[in-house]
C-alpha positions as CSV (number, residue, x, y, z in Angstrom):
1,M,101.7,150.2,72.1
2,P,102.7,147.6,69.5
3,V,103.7,144.1,70.7
4,R,107.1,142.9,69.5
5,L,107.1,139.3,68.3
6,L,109.9,136.8,68.1
7,T,110.1,134.2,65.3
8,I,111.7,130.9,66.0
9,S,111.5,128.2,63.2
10,S,108.5,130.0,61.7
11,I,106.6,129.9,65.0
12,I,105.7,133.3,66.4
13,F,105.9,133.9,70.2
14,P,105.2,137.1,72.2
15,E,108.3,138.9,73.5
16,H,107.4,138.2,77.1
17,F,106.9,134.4,76.5
18,R,108.9,132.3,78.9
19,F,110.4,128.9,77.9
20,V,110.2,126.3,80.6
21,S,112.3,123.1,80.6
22,N,110.3,119.9,80.5
23,H,113.1,117.7,81.9
24,Q,111.4,116.7,85.2
25,K,113.2,114.1,87.2
26,W,112.2,111.4,89.7
27,T,111.8,112.6,93.3
28,S,111.7,110.6,96.4
29,T,108.0,111.5,97.0
30,L,107.1,110.5,93.4
31,I,108.9,107.2,93.7
32,W,107.4,106.4,97.1
33,S,103.8,107.3,95.9
34,T,104.2,105.2,92.7
35,L,105.5,102.1,94.6
36,V,102.9,102.3,97.3
37,V,100.0,102.6,94.9
38,T,101.2,99.8,92.5
39,F,102.2,97.4,95.3
40,S,99.0,97.8,97.2
41,T,96.7,97.5,94.1
42,S,98.4,96.4,90.8
43,F,100.7,93.8,92.5
44,V,97.8,92.3,94.5
45,M,95.7,92.1,91.4
46,G,98.4,90.2,89.6
47,V,98.8,87.7,92.5
48,N,95.1,87.0,92.5
49,I,95.1,86.4,88.8
50,G,98.2,84.2,88.6
51,G,97.7,82.2,91.8
52,P,94.8,80.0,90.7
53,N,96.8,78.9,87.6
54,V,99.0,76.8,90.0
55,Y,96.6,75.7,92.8
56,N,93.5,75.1,90.7
57,A,94.1,71.4,90.9
58,F,93.7,71.7,94.7
59,I,90.6,73.9,94.6
60,V,88.7,71.6,92.3
61,P,88.4,68.6,94.6
62,W,88.1,71.0,97.6
63,T,84.9,72.6,96.1
64,R,83.6,69.2,95.1
65,G,83.5,68.1,98.7
66,Y,86.8,66.1,98.7
67,P,89.2,68.3,100.7
68,F,91.6,65.4,101.6
69,P,95.2,65.2,100.7
70,C,95.1,62.1,98.4
71,Q,91.9,63.1,96.5
72,K,93.6,64.7,93.5
73,D,93.0,64.6,89.8
74,I,95.7,63.2,87.5
75,G,98.8,65.3,86.8
76,V,100.9,67.6,89.0
77,A,98.4,67.5,91.9
78,Q,98.8,63.8,92.3
79,W,102.5,64.1,92.1
80,V,102.4,66.7,95.0
81,A,100.2,64.4,97.0
82,Y,102.6,61.5,96.3
83,V,105.6,63.4,97.4
84,W,104.3,65.3,100.5
85,W,101.6,62.9,101.8
86,N,102.9,59.5,100.6
87,C,99.7,58.9,98.7
88,N,100.0,55.5,97.0
89,Y,98.1,55.6,93.7
90,D,99.5,52.2,92.5
91,N,97.9,49.9,95.1
92,V,94.1,50.7,95.4
93,S,93.6,48.5,98.4
94,Y,96.6,49.9,100.3
95,M,94.8,53.0,101.6
96,N,91.1,53.3,100.5
97,K,89.1,52.2,103.5
98,T,86.6,55.1,103.5
99,G,86.4,56.0,99.8
100,Y,88.1,59.3,100.4
101,Y,91.5,58.4,99.0
102,Y,91.0,58.8,95.3
103,L,89.1,61.6,93.6
104,P,85.9,60.0,92.1
105,E,85.6,60.2,88.4
106,V,83.0,62.4,86.9
107,P,80.4,60.7,84.5
108,T,80.9,61.7,80.9
109,N,77.4,63.2,80.6
110,R,78.0,65.4,83.6
111,E,81.5,66.5,82.8
112,P,80.6,69.8,81.0
113,I,78.5,71.1,83.9
114,Q,81.1,69.9,86.4
115,R,83.8,71.8,84.6
116,L,81.6,74.9,84.8
117,I,81.1,74.4,88.5
118,D,84.8,73.8,89.0
119,S,85.5,77.2,87.5
120,V,82.9,79.2,89.5
121,H,85.7,80.7,91.7
122,T,87.3,82.2,88.6
123,I,84.0,83.4,87.2
124,C,83.3,85.2,90.5
125,F,86.6,87.0,90.2
126,V,85.8,88.1,86.6
127,L,82.3,89.2,87.6
128,G,83.7,91.2,90.5
129,G,86.3,92.7,88.2
130,T,83.7,93.8,85.7
131,I,81.6,95.5,88.3
132,G,84.6,97.1,89.9
133,G,85.8,98.4,86.5
134,F,82.4,99.9,85.5
135,T,81.8,101.5,88.9
136,G,85.4,102.7,89.5
137,Q,84.7,106.2,88.0
138,Y,81.9,106.8,90.5
139,W,84.1,105.8,93.5
140,Y,86.8,108.4,92.6
141,T,84.2,111.0,91.7
142,F,82.6,110.9,95.1
143,L,85.6,109.9,97.2
144,T,88.6,111.3,95.4
145,R,91.2,109.1,93.7
146,R,93.2,108.4,96.9
147,N,90.1,107.5,99.0
148,A,88.9,105.2,96.2
149,I,92.2,103.3,96.4
150,F,91.6,102.9,100.1
151,V,88.1,101.5,99.4
152,S,89.5,99.0,96.9
153,M,91.9,97.7,99.5
154,I,89.1,97.4,102.1
155,F,87.4,95.0,99.6
156,Q,90.7,93.0,99.4
157,V,91.1,92.9,103.2
158,V,87.6,91.6,103.7
159,A,88.2,89.0,101.0
160,S,91.3,87.9,102.8
161,I,89.5,87.6,106.2
162,L,86.8,85.5,104.5
163,M,89.4,83.2,103.1
164,I,91.0,82.7,106.5
165,I,87.6,81.8,107.9
166,T,87.0,79.5,105.0
167,L,90.2,77.5,105.6
168,E,89.5,77.2,109.3
169,I,86.0,75.8,109.1
170,Y,86.5,73.5,106.1
171,Y,89.8,71.8,107.0
172,G,90.4,68.1,106.3
173,Y,94.1,68.0,105.6
174,T,95.1,64.9,107.5
175,D,97.7,62.5,106.1
176,G,96.4,59.4,104.4
177,D,92.9,58.1,104.2
178,P,90.7,60.0,106.7
179,D,88.6,58.3,109.3
180,L,84.8,58.6,109.4
181,L,85.0,61.1,112.3
182,T,87.3,63.4,110.3
183,I,85.0,63.2,107.2
184,V,81.9,64.1,109.2
185,R,83.6,67.0,111.0
186,T,85.2,68.3,107.8
187,L,82.1,68.2,105.6
188,G,79.8,69.7,108.2
189,N,80.7,73.3,107.1
190,K,81.4,72.6,103.5
191,N,78.6,74.6,101.9
192,V,79.3,77.7,104.1
193,A,83.0,77.5,103.4
194,I,82.5,77.2,99.6
195,A,80.1,80.2,99.7
196,L,82.7,82.2,101.6
197,L,85.3,81.2,99.0
198,Y,83.1,82.5,96.2
199,I,82.3,85.8,98.0
200,S,86.0,86.2,98.7
201,R,86.9,85.8,95.1
202,F,84.1,88.2,94.0
203,L,85.4,90.9,96.4
204,S,89.0,90.3,95.2
205,G,87.8,90.7,91.6
206,W,85.9,93.9,92.5
207,S,89.1,95.3,94.1
208,A,91.0,94.4,91.0
209,G,88.5,96.1,88.7
210,M,88.6,99.3,90.8
211,C,92.4,99.1,90.7
212,C,92.4,99.3,86.9
213,V,90.5,102.6,87.0
214,V,91.4,104.4,90.2
215,S,95.1,103.5,90.3
216,T,95.8,104.5,86.8
217,I,94.0,107.8,87.2
218,Y,95.8,108.5,90.5
219,L,99.2,107.7,88.8
220,T,98.2,110.1,86.0
221,D,97.4,112.8,88.5
222,I,100.7,112.6,90.5
223,S,103.0,112.4,87.5
224,P,104.6,115.3,85.7
225,R,103.3,115.7,82.1
226,P,106.5,114.5,80.4
227,M,106.7,111.4,82.7
228,R,103.1,110.5,82.6
229,G,103.3,107.6,80.1
230,K,106.3,106.2,82.0
231,I,104.7,106.3,85.4
232,V,101.3,104.9,84.3
233,T,103.1,101.9,82.8
234,F,104.1,100.9,86.3
235,H,100.5,99.7,86.8
236,Q,100.9,97.1,84.0
237,L,104.4,96.3,85.2
238,F,103.4,95.4,88.7
239,I,100.4,93.3,87.5
240,V,102.9,91.2,85.6
241,I,105.2,91.0,88.6
242,G,102.3,89.9,90.7
243,L,101.4,87.2,88.2
244,L,105.0,85.9,88.4
245,V,105.1,86.0,92.2
246,G,101.7,84.2,92.3
247,Q,103.0,81.5,90.1
248,I,106.3,81.1,92.0
249,V,104.8,81.0,95.6
250,G,102.2,78.5,94.4
251,L,104.9,75.9,93.6
252,P,104.6,72.8,95.8
253,W,107.8,73.3,97.6
254,L,106.8,76.8,98.7
255,L,103.2,77.5,99.5
256,G,101.5,75.1,97.0
257,R,100.7,72.4,99.6
258,H,97.5,71.5,101.2
259,K,97.9,73.3,104.5
260,R,99.1,76.5,102.7
261,V,97.6,76.6,99.3
262,L,94.5,78.8,100.1
263,I,96.8,81.3,101.8
264,L,97.8,82.5,98.4
265,I,94.4,84.1,97.8
266,I,94.9,86.0,101.1
267,V,97.7,88.0,99.6
């Protein structure tokens, strides 16, 4: 029998065609899922990117083998040391008995390679992010989207544990000019601690790279079609929020002090 057709604005539809409203709304489950995913991946990624911008002046002498309060480069780092550890940078002879009070100057001919060495912890993060981004598709293909997110957070948890160990075994944060016993005890595990720092940053970067792939795919899967663009943008939003939080908590009067500064990476 013939099929009757309806014409609406020059578009032809079969008579039995059903029109469905596309005005989907937020539900409690959708809100909860979006927040859990973005807080546990995107937000953490932002903190790991933004934190080093503040505490890099602490990391540089730390990785050079001078993890003591007053050994700071010029600028904000010395101001922090002056305020919180009473470091006197005006009178050289006041506190400089062991040579571990001021940060030694780098020779001009060695400065380029030293700057490269100082930035290795950031390079490790970028390398990890590159690998995590390129391999992210394979993780969610074999493990599903949700399980791939779990794996990315396992990388971050391991990175946090390594950072805690790093701070415990390479700890020279005593006020003033350290004595020789403190220097020997502190520098004994320097190489191991710095290696753990680099591994931790690499794993954090790997987790961040995976986050860019698996989190966005997962958000796309759980979102209704008309809301897909809106929900996926939460990934970028929480990265920016994480950047802001990483900058704020790294301020000297919050967590940006010697005994607390490396804890920022643990987040």
